[in-house]
N, C-alpha and C positions, 0 to 999 in steps of 0.2 A: 503491499499499497504507498501512496504517495505521502509527500508532508505534507505537499495540502492537505488530501481526500481526508487523513489523522482531524487536522486541526477543524477542515466544516463539520469533520465526527464526533470533534467532543466542544462545535459552538450549538451543534445539534443535540448533543444530547444536553448538553449545558442550559438552551433556552426551549425545550423543550420538559425538563425540571422544576423550571422560574415561574411554568402556566403556558406557555408560550401555547398553540395550537398550531399542528404540523404545516400547513400554509402559510405559516408566519413569521413561523422559526425558518423552512426552508426556507421563503424570500429573503429574512435574514440574515442567516448562514450564507446566500446567495446557493444557496441544490435549488432543480427545480424541486417538484412531490415524486416523479418519475427515479429522476435517482437515487431518494428518502429510500422510497421503496426497494431501491434497487440494494440498496448501499448493506439495509433492512435485512437479509436473507443471513448474509459474511460479516455485520458486521451486531456480535451480541450486545455491548452498548446501548447501541442507538433502537434497538431491537427490544430490550423492553427496558430502551425511556419513550420510544412512542406506545406501547404498551401500556407506560404508567399512567402520560398522556390517557389513552385514548379512553380510562378506567375513573380517572379521573373529572372526563370530561358525563362520560353515560354516568359519573355517581351525578350530579354534579345535574345531569338534565331526572334523571332516577327519582330527584329529591325535590324537585319543585313538580313536578309528576305526584306526586302525593299529596301537593298538598294543596295543583290542582283539583287532583282527583276528590278532597272532602266541600272542596268548593260547591255550595245545593246550584251553578251556574248550568243551565242544560247544553250545555258548549262544548261541557266535559266531555257527554254524556257517552263519547266515544274511546276517550281517552279512563275512565272506572269502566268500560267493557273490556280493552287489550288491558287493562290491569287485573281485576279479576277471571282475564284466560294466564295470561299469568301465576298469580298465585292463585289458585282455582280449576287449573286448572282439566282436573277430574271432574268437575261439574260446569266445567266452560268449554270446553277443547271445540273443534266445530268440526274434527270427524266422525261423527260417530258413523259406528256402523245400526243395520238396525234394519227392524225381521215384523216383518205383518200379519198380523193374522186375522181372514176376516169373525166377524160375531156378535150377534145379533142387530145385522145390515148394520156396525161400524164395523172400523179396523183400528185394531188398537196394536198401537209402534211402542214396542219394546226400546229402548235406548243400554246398550248396553253400558256401554263406556259410566253411564254413571246408573242405574241400577232405578232409571224413570220408565212409569206407560204411561203411553199418553192414548186419550180415545179419543177419534175420529168418523166425526158423522160420516155415513156412506151419497156421496153424489152420484150412480146407478145413473141422472137425465143423461149429463153430458150436460143441461144447459148454465149453469156454473155459479147452480143454489143448493138450495141441502132440503125443497120443498117436496119430491117428492110427485111436481108437477108434469113430465115429459112432454104429454104431449096437450098443457091446459094450450 
């Protein structure tokens, strides 16, 4: 490794550890972002500094997300949904398997992922409602 590259890696590590974003650190060190991402594969110090920076930023975002999720403002509903999926995946994951069981003119859908069973009225008349008025 050249002396110039060693200096730039040291500068990147120092800037990242002082709280700079990866983009800002690269700009201040005179290194392209792509170059920094290539160098991180061969420079353990740089890899560790980048990971610390990403972890620190993720932690800051997580703190704000939790505060906002507790705010009753409906604009935060999507945020609450995402946090629930992360915190309680057994209840809120999306890729649930299901099986249908026809019974009593209803379809019972069992969701093995969360152990719940949902009863849905059948609509066999293909008009989009549940009133049984197929030929009305």
